[in-house]
N, CA, C and O of each residue as an XYZ file, in Angstrom:
700
protein
N       0.945     -1.150     -0.113
C       0.090     -0.021      0.066
C       0.815      1.245      0.051
O       0.375      2.284     -0.443
N       2.068      1.088      0.677
C       3.017      2.265      0.385
C       3.402      2.744     -0.767
O       3.508      3.944     -1.017
N       3.686      1.614     -1.708
C       4.024      2.126     -3.140
C       2.714      2.737     -3.623
O       2.871      3.790     -4.242
N       1.510      2.338     -3.488
C       0.351      3.000     -4.113
C       0.289      4.622     -3.635
O      -0.090      5.536     -4.367
N       0.699      4.753     -2.389
C       0.717      6.269     -1.854
C       1.786      6.966     -2.434
O       1.657      8.167     -2.671
N       2.829      6.369     -2.695
C       4.049      6.956     -3.322
C       3.666      7.444     -4.605
O       4.142      8.547     -4.872
N       2.912      6.910     -5.500
C       2.380      7.301     -6.810
C       1.182      7.944     -6.983
O       0.586      8.025     -8.056
N       0.740      8.508     -5.687
C      -0.475      9.453     -5.524
C      -0.381     10.560     -6.459
O      -1.463     10.886     -6.949
N       0.627     11.216     -6.829
C       0.883     12.296     -7.730
C       0.314     12.116     -8.893
O      -0.118     13.093     -9.504
N       0.214     10.881     -9.390
C      -0.296     10.572    -10.683
C      -1.703     10.805    -10.905
O      -2.126     10.875    -12.059
N      -2.423     10.924     -9.967
C      -3.775     11.031    -10.107
C      -4.143     12.557    -10.290
O      -3.753     13.517     -9.625
N      -5.053     12.516    -11.440
C      -5.340     13.923    -11.939
C      -6.446     14.486    -11.502
O      -6.647     15.654    -11.834
N      -7.215     13.942    -10.837
C      -8.398     14.656    -10.381
C      -9.426     15.311    -11.457
O     -10.231     16.185    -11.137
N      -9.303     14.785    -12.767
C     -10.093     15.506    -13.778
C     -11.644     14.857    -13.998
O     -12.373     15.198    -14.930
N     -11.972     13.969    -13.082
C     -13.318     13.332    -13.134
C     -13.173     12.012    -13.623
O     -13.902     11.091    -13.255
N     -12.127     11.874    -14.556
C     -11.942     10.398    -15.322
C     -11.147      9.522    -14.217
O     -10.344     10.102    -13.486
N     -11.339      8.294    -14.104
C     -10.676      7.382    -13.140
C      -9.251      7.232    -13.756
O      -9.119      6.943    -14.946
N      -8.381      7.395    -13.080
C      -6.946      7.256    -13.108
C      -6.621      5.664    -12.825
O      -6.868      5.193    -11.715
N      -6.111      4.933    -13.776
C      -5.786      3.522    -13.602
C      -4.297      3.398    -13.667
O      -3.646      3.570    -14.698
N      -3.761      3.063    -12.405
C      -2.359      2.746    -12.143
C      -2.111      1.411    -12.198
O      -2.694      0.638    -11.437
N      -1.183      0.982    -13.142
C      -0.743     -0.428    -13.306
C       0.715     -0.472    -12.768
O       1.621     -0.051    -13.488
N       0.939     -0.898    -11.699
C       2.366     -1.015    -11.277
C       3.031     -2.232    -11.121
O       2.550     -3.072    -10.361
N       4.139     -2.467    -11.771
C       4.803     -3.966    -11.846
C       5.889     -3.694    -11.147
O       6.379     -2.569    -11.238
N       6.538     -4.788    -10.220
C       7.466     -4.834     -9.593
C       8.285     -6.110    -10.021
O       7.947     -7.266     -9.767
N       9.533     -5.683    -10.781
C      10.250     -6.895    -11.257
C      11.098     -7.832    -10.455
O      11.574     -8.851    -10.955
N      11.272     -7.506     -9.284
C      11.931     -7.964     -8.160
C      10.807     -8.970     -7.644
O      11.135    -10.156     -7.666
N       9.665     -8.700     -7.232
C       8.680     -9.505     -6.852
C       8.045    -10.336     -7.687
O       7.653    -11.454     -7.354
N       7.900     -9.801     -8.897
C       7.258    -10.257    -10.055
C       5.732    -10.390     -9.742
O       5.055    -11.417     -9.805
N       5.349     -9.160     -9.400
C       3.822     -8.930     -8.985
C       3.526     -7.504     -9.694
O       4.345     -6.613     -9.922
N       2.104     -7.522     -9.990
C       1.437     -6.366    -10.504
C       0.423     -6.034     -9.468
O      -0.202     -6.924     -8.891
N       0.243     -4.740     -9.217
C      -0.842     -4.137     -8.470
C      -1.471     -3.054     -9.310
O      -0.867     -2.184     -9.938
N      -2.841     -3.245     -9.222
C      -3.681     -2.261    -10.063
C      -4.474     -1.447     -9.196
O      -5.104     -2.049     -8.326
N      -4.581     -0.107     -9.257
C      -5.303      0.896     -8.545
C      -6.145      1.535     -9.330
O      -5.702      1.588    -10.477
N      -7.392      2.153     -9.175
C      -8.196      2.834     -9.822
C      -8.348      4.204     -8.828
O      -8.950      3.949     -7.785
N      -7.981      5.372     -8.948
C      -8.141      6.433     -8.274
C      -7.603      6.198     -7.005
O      -8.180      6.613     -5.999
N      -6.336      5.445     -6.942
C      -5.656      5.283     -5.546
C      -6.265      4.074     -4.720
O      -5.803      3.758     -3.623
N      -7.253      3.466     -5.272
C      -7.875      2.316     -4.469
C      -7.276      0.972     -5.171
O      -7.298      0.816     -6.392
N      -6.859      0.234     -4.462
C      -6.266     -1.212     -4.861
C      -7.432     -1.980     -5.349
O      -8.409     -2.145     -4.618
N      -7.375     -2.475     -6.594
C      -8.277     -3.521     -7.207
C      -7.743     -4.659     -7.513
O      -8.516     -5.606     -7.369
N      -6.484     -4.969     -7.961
C      -5.981     -6.147     -8.192
C      -4.710     -6.386     -7.712
O      -4.069     -5.351     -7.530
N      -4.121     -7.441     -7.442
C      -2.708     -7.935     -7.125
C      -2.458     -9.286     -7.731
O      -2.858    -10.336     -7.227
N      -1.724     -9.187     -8.921
C      -1.505    -10.354     -9.551
C       0.020    -10.910     -9.811
O       0.928    -10.106    -10.024
N       0.242    -12.255     -9.782
C       1.736    -12.582    -10.191
C       1.835    -12.332    -11.851
O       0.879    -12.485    -12.612
N       3.038    -11.963    -12.214
C       3.326    -11.755    -13.605
C       4.713    -12.420    -13.995
O       5.402    -12.967    -13.134
N       5.042    -12.360    -15.142
C       6.228    -12.707    -15.612
C       6.800    -11.691    -16.516
O       6.242    -11.400    -17.574
N       8.029    -11.080    -16.079
C       8.731    -10.159    -16.845
C       9.845    -10.832    -17.786
O       9.895    -12.009    -18.142
N      10.673     -9.845    -18.079
C      11.735    -10.667    -19.058
C      12.946    -11.426    -18.393
O      13.632    -10.979    -17.474
N      13.092    -12.634    -19.002
C      14.144    -13.469    -18.559
C      15.399    -12.876    -18.944
O      15.476    -11.924    -19.720
N      16.524    -13.526    -18.321
C      17.876    -13.113    -18.742
C      18.035    -13.038    -20.129
O      17.755    -13.956    -20.899
N      18.537    -11.819    -20.487
C      18.853    -11.410    -22.166
C      17.702    -10.832    -22.661
O      17.786    -10.387    -23.805
N      16.430    -10.706    -21.964
C      15.194    -10.003    -22.548
C      14.606     -9.017    -21.465
O      13.553     -9.264    -20.878
N      15.280     -8.002    -21.263
C      14.784     -7.009    -20.342
C      13.593     -6.296    -20.547
O      13.329     -5.699    -21.592
N      12.720     -6.365    -19.350
C      11.508     -5.531    -19.428
C      11.892     -3.958    -19.046
O      12.633     -3.698    -18.098
N      11.497     -3.281    -19.612
C      11.971     -1.680    -19.445
C      11.287     -1.275    -18.073
O      10.188     -1.696    -17.711
N      12.019     -0.477    -17.424
C      11.527      0.030    -16.032
C      11.484      1.464    -16.352
O      12.327      2.019    -17.057
N      10.441      2.066    -15.793
C      10.068      3.527    -15.951
C       8.518      3.841    -15.696
O       7.763      3.077    -15.096
N       8.185      4.980    -16.197
C       6.897      5.307    -16.344
C       6.402      5.357    -17.766
O       7.111      5.937    -18.588
N       5.255      4.811    -18.151
C       4.832      4.797    -19.443
C       3.151      5.001    -19.557
O       2.389      4.703    -18.637
N       2.789      5.472    -20.646
C       1.696      5.660    -20.947
C       1.068      4.469    -21.894
O       1.674      4.171    -22.924
N      -0.072      3.834    -21.561
C      -0.658      2.869    -22.403
C      -0.802      3.576    -23.692
O      -1.231      4.727    -23.769
N      -0.399      2.791    -24.798
C      -0.370      3.527    -26.229
C      -1.396      2.879    -27.217
O      -1.795      3.430    -28.243
N      -1.747      1.724    -26.810
C      -2.581      1.005    -27.784
C      -3.190     -0.469    -27.034
O      -2.527     -1.133    -26.237
N      -4.564     -0.799    -27.474
C      -4.994     -1.881    -26.789
C      -5.265     -2.808    -28.255
O      -5.531     -2.291    -29.340
N      -5.140     -4.176    -28.023
C      -5.332     -5.009    -29.063
C      -5.743     -6.299    -28.476
O      -4.983     -6.909    -27.725
N      -6.952     -6.752    -28.796
C      -7.547     -7.825    -28.039
C      -7.156     -9.041    -28.290
O      -7.214     -9.924    -27.435
N      -6.673     -9.248    -29.593
C      -6.366    -10.528    -30.246
C      -5.013    -10.534    -30.864
O      -4.979    -10.969    -32.015
N      -3.879    -10.136    -30.331
C      -2.618     -9.784    -31.031
C      -1.921    -11.014    -31.217
O      -2.135    -11.983    -30.488
N      -1.024    -11.029    -32.237
C       0.149    -12.297    -32.365
C       1.322    -11.845    -32.765
O       1.427    -11.135    -33.765
N       2.366    -12.218    -32.003
C       3.686    -11.759    -32.347
C       4.317    -12.092    -33.613
O       4.575    -13.282    -33.794
N       4.600    -11.287    -34.486
C       5.241    -11.584    -35.752
C       6.907    -11.972    -35.363
O       7.586    -12.715    -36.072
N       7.326    -11.422    -34.303
C       8.591    -11.485    -33.858
C       8.841    -12.887    -33.193
O       9.953    -13.389    -33.353
N       7.909    -13.546    -32.470
C       8.188    -14.664    -31.702
C       7.108    -15.711    -32.199
O       6.106    -15.968    -31.530
N       7.375    -16.272    -33.375
C       6.601    -17.212    -34.045
C       5.106    -17.194    -34.045
O       4.446    -18.211    -33.832
N       4.583    -16.017    -34.286
C       3.017    -15.908    -34.109
C       2.665    -16.271    -32.732
O       1.564    -16.800    -32.581
N       3.299    -16.109    -31.847
C       2.956    -16.371    -30.452
C       1.710    -15.534    -29.853
O       1.826    -14.316    -29.722
N       0.527    -16.192    -29.493
C      -0.577    -15.297    -29.069
C      -0.250    -14.390    -27.800
O       0.294    -14.807    -26.778
N      -0.650    -13.143    -28.021
C      -0.579    -12.104    -27.025
C      -2.106    -11.578    -26.755
O      -2.437    -10.488    -27.220
N      -2.894    -12.247    -26.111
C      -4.218    -11.859    -25.945
C      -4.297    -10.568    -24.983
O      -3.521    -10.380    -24.046
N      -5.210     -9.820    -25.304
C      -5.600     -8.658    -24.410
C      -4.117     -7.866    -24.256
O      -3.492     -7.768    -23.200
N      -3.778     -7.417    -25.343
C      -2.477     -6.907    -25.182
C      -2.704     -5.212    -24.788
O      -3.595     -4.530    -25.295
N      -1.824     -4.765    -23.903
C      -1.981     -3.414    -23.724
C      -0.549     -2.793    -24.045
O       0.313     -2.870    -23.169
N      -0.259     -2.189    -25.247
C       1.282     -1.788    -25.622
C       1.547     -0.409    -24.705
O       0.715      0.456    -24.431
N       2.816     -0.459    -24.353
C       3.341      0.648    -23.652
C       4.713      1.262    -24.350
O       5.047      2.422    -24.107
N       5.312      0.606    -25.033
C       6.476      1.117    -25.659
C       6.518      1.080    -27.231
O       5.873      0.267    -27.893
N       7.449      2.171    -27.828
C       7.480      1.993    -29.310
C       8.219      0.729    -29.832
O       8.182      0.362    -31.006
N       8.915      0.081    -28.801
C       9.781     -1.157    -29.066
C       8.782     -2.450    -29.271
O       9.224     -3.519    -29.689
N       7.476     -2.269    -28.958
C       6.545     -3.348    -28.903
C       6.180     -3.962    -27.696
O       5.426     -4.934    -27.736
N       6.703     -3.436    -26.383
C       6.508     -4.157    -25.104
C       4.975     -4.097    -24.683
O       4.413     -3.016    -24.860
N       4.321     -5.033    -24.204
C       3.061     -4.959    -23.856
C       2.759     -5.788    -22.508
O       3.531     -6.660    -22.110
N       1.725     -5.485    -21.925
C       1.146     -6.371    -20.854
C       0.065     -7.163    -21.525
O      -0.893     -6.627    -22.082
N       0.269     -8.588    -21.445
C      -0.588     -9.445    -22.227
C      -0.865    -10.729    -21.441
O      -0.120    -11.063    -20.520
N      -2.016    -11.504    -21.826
C      -2.205    -12.783    -21.354
C      -1.249    -13.850    -21.906
O      -0.784    -13.739    -23.040
N      -0.973    -14.824    -21.149
C      -0.234    -16.079    -21.547
C      -0.700    -17.270    -21.049
O      -1.290    -17.334    -19.971
N      -0.460    -18.310    -21.818
C      -1.004    -19.518    -21.395
C       0.031    -20.283    -20.627
O      -0.207    -21.437    -20.272
N       1.194    -19.679    -20.347
C       2.298    -20.212    -19.529
C       2.089    -19.822    -18.137
O       2.967    -19.220    -17.520
N       1.040    -20.116    -17.648
C       0.553    -19.632    -16.131
C       1.352    -20.436    -15.084
O       1.326    -20.027    -13.923
N       1.995    -21.441    -15.361
C       2.837    -22.182    -14.634
C       4.230    -21.226    -14.270
O       4.758    -21.280    -13.159
N       4.642    -20.511    -15.170
C       5.716    -19.595    -15.157
C       5.409    -18.256    -14.394
O       6.292    -17.464    -14.066
N       4.260    -18.106    -14.179
C       3.966    -16.722    -13.631
C       4.600    -16.693    -12.231
O       4.586    -17.703    -11.527
N       5.256    -15.330    -11.750
C       5.881    -15.235    -10.681
C       7.454    -15.404    -10.828
O       8.280    -15.385     -9.915
N       7.681    -15.577    -12.210
C       9.278    -15.725    -12.461
C       9.510    -15.197    -13.727
O       8.622    -15.136    -14.578
N      10.740    -14.781    -13.915
C      11.083    -14.033    -15.094
C      11.219    -15.135    -16.390
O      12.159    -15.924    -16.489
N      10.161    -15.037    -17.305
C      10.087    -15.988    -18.233
C       9.644    -15.264    -19.618
O       9.400    -16.004    -20.571
N       9.533    -13.930    -19.776
C       9.104    -13.423    -21.030
C      10.276    -13.017    -21.927
O      11.449    -13.056    -21.553
N       9.873    -12.627    -23.129
C      10.909    -11.783    -23.871
C      10.947    -10.380    -23.730
O      11.549     -9.709    -24.568
N      10.323     -9.805    -22.679
C      10.413     -8.404    -22.330
C       9.026     -7.875    -21.955
O       8.932     -6.869    -21.252
N       7.911     -8.547    -22.419
C       6.764     -7.959    -22.053
C       6.316     -8.294    -20.578
O       7.076     -8.901    -19.823
N       5.152     -7.911    -20.218
C       4.751     -8.304    -18.973
C       3.541     -9.217    -18.942
O       2.403     -8.781    -19.118
N       3.824    -10.551    -18.706
C       2.718    -11.530    -18.938
C       1.917    -11.723    -17.681
O       2.478    -11.770    -16.586
N       0.495    -11.845    -17.831
C      -0.499    -12.417    -16.902
C      -1.294    -13.433    -17.407
O      -1.380    -13.740    -18.596
N      -1.936    -14.003    -16.377
C      -2.850    -15.270    -16.802
C      -3.911    -14.627    -17.705
O      -4.295    -13.459    -17.652
N      -4.337    -15.633    -18.581
C      -5.447    -14.874    -19.476
C      -6.560    -14.378    -18.816
O      -7.072    -13.408    -19.375
N      -7.120    -14.781    -17.725
C      -8.307    -13.999    -17.292
C      -7.927    -12.814    -16.562
O      -8.763    -11.914    -16.471
N      -6.667    -12.660    -15.969
C      -6.373    -11.458    -15.513
C      -6.029    -10.547    -16.666
O      -6.454     -9.396    -16.568
N      -5.399    -10.833    -17.638
C      -5.326     -9.909    -18.804
C      -6.380     -9.383    -19.241
O      -6.442     -8.194    -19.554
N      -7.437    -10.276    -19.326
C      -8.893     -9.784    -19.892
C      -9.311     -8.764    -18.991
O      -9.640     -7.658    -19.420
N      -9.325     -9.041    -17.783
C      -9.891     -8.327    -16.741
C      -9.319     -6.849    -16.874
O     -10.009     -5.847    -17.059
N      -7.907     -6.891    -16.743
C      -7.216     -5.462    -16.952
C      -7.422     -4.921    -18.399
O      -7.377     -3.693    -18.478
N      -7.582     -5.423    -19.255
C      -7.924     -4.908    -20.711
C      -9.260     -4.299    -20.549
O      -9.444     -3.128    -20.882
N     -10.131     -4.975    -20.093
C     -11.566     -4.312    -19.976
C     -11.513     -3.424    -19.140
O     -12.401     -2.593    -19.328
N     -10.683     -3.146    -18.034
C     -10.827     -1.940    -17.091
C     -10.303     -0.751    -17.824
O     -10.914      0.317    -17.880
N      -8.948     -1.019    -18.479
C      -8.395      0.032    -19.254
C      -9.403      0.493    -20.455
O      -9.556      1.704    -20.616
N      -9.983     -0.271    -21.164
C     -10.996     -0.010    -22.169
C     -12.021      0.819    -21.569
O     -12.251      1.913    -22.086
N     -12.702      0.424    -20.493
C     -13.677      1.189    -19.871
C     -13.321      2.609    -19.520
O     -13.992      3.577    -19.879
N     -12.212      2.676    -18.788
C     -11.849      4.031    -18.316
C     -11.226      4.790    -19.303
O     -11.204      5.999    -19.071
N     -10.702      4.406    -20.364
C     -10.229      4.950    -21.450
C      -8.618      4.826    -21.441
O      -8.004      5.001    -20.389
N      -7.994      4.536    -22.579
C      -6.618      4.394    -22.435
C      -5.682      5.270    -22.040
O      -4.561      4.939    -21.655
N      -6.230      6.779    -22.141
C      -5.548      7.889    -21.838
C      -5.483      8.105    -20.140
O      -4.731      8.907    -19.586
N      -6.272      7.366    -19.576
C      -6.221      7.188    -18.128
C      -5.350      6.111    -17.543
O      -5.264      6.031    -16.318
N      -4.662      5.234    -18.361
C      -3.831      4.279    -17.718
C      -2.438      4.654    -17.734
O      -1.937      5.101    -18.766
N      -1.711      4.495    -16.574
C      -0.387      4.793    -16.359
C       0.244      3.459    -15.972
O      -0.352      2.708    -15.199
N       1.531      3.115    -16.531
C       2.323      1.951    -16.215
C       3.425      2.319    -15.517
O       4.150      3.163    -16.044
N       3.737      1.863    -14.403
C       4.838      2.060    -13.624
C       5.455      0.727    -13.528
O       4.811     -0.244    -13.130
N       6.876      0.650    -13.937
C       7.537     -0.705    -13.786
C       8.792     -0.343    -12.842
O       9.555      0.581    -13.124
N       8.903     -0.953    -11.977
C      10.252     -0.765    -10.934
C      11.156     -2.084    -10.911
O      10.813     -3.174    -11.370
N      12.216     -1.824    -10.373
C      13.127     -2.843    -10.246
C      14.172     -3.060    -11.303
O      14.066     -2.452    -12.368
N      15.040     -3.771    -11.117
C      16.241     -4.121    -12.032
C      16.164     -5.798    -12.389
O      15.553     -6.664    -11.764
N      16.899     -5.923    -13.465
C      16.957     -7.268    -14.217
C      18.329     -7.801    -13.719
O      19.305     -7.107    -13.436
N      18.234     -9.147    -13.660
C      19.569     -9.702    -13.330
C      20.663     -9.631    -14.433
O      20.500     -9.604    -15.652
N      21.949     -9.605    -13.633
C      22.961     -9.434    -14.903
C      23.105    -10.447    -15.715
O      22.857    -11.531    -15.188
N      23.459    -10.479    -16.957
C      23.455    -11.558    -17.809
C      24.576    -11.393    -18.929
O      24.805    -10.292    -19.430
N      25.141    -12.343    -19.228
C      26.165    -12.371    -20.514
C      25.506    -12.779    -21.689
O      24.909    -13.854    -21.632
N      25.490    -12.088    -22.832
C      24.954    -12.136    -24.018
C      25.419    -13.846    -24.526
O      26.556    -14.309    -24.433
N      24.424    -14.436    -24.965
C      24.854    -15.864    -25.356
C      25.030    -16.923    -24.220
O      25.095    -18.140    -24.395
N      25.082    -16.407    -23.290
C      25.290    -17.338    -22.084
C      26.666    -17.625    -21.738
O      27.465    -17.224    -22.584
N      27.161    -18.201    -20.741
C      28.449    -18.454    -20.167
C      29.437    -18.745    -21.222
O      29.111    -19.527    -22.115
N      30.464    -18.271    -21.223
C      31.640    -18.343    -22.203
C      31.268    -18.154    -23.755
O      31.969    -18.684    -24.617
N      30.090    -17.346    -24.099
C      29.671    -17.238    -25.363
C      29.603    -15.709    -25.465
O      28.790    -15.434    -26.348
N      30.092    -14.678    -24.957
C      29.883    -13.657    -24.897
C      29.998    -12.968    -26.479
O      30.739    -13.396    -27.363
N      29.186    -11.939    -26.581
C      29.211    -11.137    -27.875
C      27.954    -11.690    -29.056
O      27.781    -11.112    -30.128
N      27.175    -12.869    -28.624
C      26.290    -13.264    -29.315
C      24.851    -12.634    -28.863
O      24.210    -12.946    -27.859
N      24.577    -11.869    -29.650
C      23.237    -11.078    -29.463
C      22.170    -11.393    -30.239
O      21.256    -10.578    -30.369
N      22.142    -12.543    -30.823
C      21.035    -13.001    -31.915
C      19.602    -13.036    -31.079
O      18.525    -12.855    -31.648
N      19.733    -13.304    -29.592
C      18.428    -13.345    -29.114
C      17.605    -12.127    -28.547
O      16.609    -12.166    -27.825
N      18.297    -11.001    -29.072
C      17.845     -9.708    -28.652
C      16.982     -9.265    -29.600
O      17.136     -9.555    -30.787
N      15.883     -8.436    -29.110
C      14.741     -7.996    -29.915
C      15.225     -7.243    -31.099
O      16.149     -6.453    -30.903
N      14.752     -7.362    -32.276
C      15.287     -6.835    -33.545
C      14.192     -5.982    -34.085
O      14.045     -5.920    -35.306
N      13.433     -5.337    -33.307
C      12.155     -4.340    -33.899
C      12.766     -3.091    -34.458
O      13.595     -2.408    -33.856
N      12.346     -2.870    -35.522
C      12.878     -1.679    -36.389
C      11.455     -0.610    -36.616
O      10.540     -0.751    -37.427
N      11.602      0.177    -35.870
C      10.465      1.167    -35.745
C      10.329      1.831    -37.218
O       9.250      2.208    -37.675
N      11.442      1.914    -37.831
C      11.217      2.598    -39.445
C      10.638      1.817    -40.418
O      10.186      2.356    -41.428
N      10.578      0.488    -40.244
C      10.036     -0.470    -41.156
C       8.719     -1.116    -40.406
O       8.015     -1.915    -41.023
N       8.474     -0.813    -39.316
C       7.294     -1.212    -38.531
C       7.272     -2.604    -38.441
O       6.182     -3.144    -38.249
N       8.452     -3.395    -38.562
C       8.391     -4.897    -38.441
C       8.791     -5.244    -36.868
O       9.643     -4.592    -36.264
N       8.161     -6.208    -36.362
C       8.336     -6.700    -35.126
C       7.115     -6.957    -34.463
O       6.083     -7.014    -35.132
N       7.088     -7.137    -33.114
C       5.871     -7.489    -32.234
C       4.808     -6.658    -32.206
O       3.654     -6.989    -31.933
N       5.265     -5.382    -32.541
C       4.130     -4.307    -32.475
C       3.281     -4.001    -33.697
O       2.445     -3.097    -33.733
N       3.593     -4.908    -34.788
C       2.834     -4.625    -36.093
C       1.474     -5.369    -36.033
O       1.238     -6.294    -35.256
N       0.665     -4.893    -36.880
C      -0.856     -5.406    -36.834
C      -1.581     -4.944    -35.630
O      -1.099     -4.159    -34.813
N      -2.760     -5.465    -35.558
C      -3.619     -5.073    -34.338
C      -4.810     -4.049    -34.717
O      -4.906     -3.456    -35.792
N      -5.574     -3.971    -33.775
C      -6.847     -3.022    -33.965
C      -6.386     -1.597    -33.425
O      -5.448     -1.454    -32.641
N      -7.010     -0.759    -33.840
C      -6.958      0.600    -33.261
C      -5.588      1.472    -33.763
O      -4.538      0.893    -34.041
N      -5.737      2.836    -33.834
C      -4.513      3.505    -34.131
C      -3.707      3.830    -32.883
O      -4.227      3.980    -31.777
N      -2.462      3.926    -33.118
C      -1.516      4.334    -31.936
C      -1.768      5.761    -31.568
O      -2.036      6.592    -32.436
N      -1.690      6.054    -30.336
C      -1.921      7.564    -29.935
C      -0.423      8.002    -29.550
O      -0.193      9.152    -29.175
């Protein structure tokens, strides 16, 4: 709860509900507050070693109900809430056994039911009301694993100039 109070300055008081989505990469947990009131607390999976989930403050930029990743073998990303130009999103994942551990390629994974609930909440309140805070650090890693430094082939290759990568496709215009 102290973390929610620390982000109280984000509340605008404009009459529209402020949705604060706070992700802690150390505890692998997300809390969701609406106008400062805790609504949800869920386990997540953020980036595994070599695939960092960016830390910082973000605005939700796009909602896509049924997205598939063109970068990761057409992997399903249901109920995606995109928050970076590089294609990072909060989305559902069938890999629910890995929730609570670092297991993604940089996105924030939720159970399908929790991702659907968050998606509907953000949609109902308006995408412009959603703020995403990601805190914590990623473990230190060596590219390519032990003894193979310099192999960066597993890193994201999104190119915003050609619009290729995990962010292409979907419904709705970017804001």
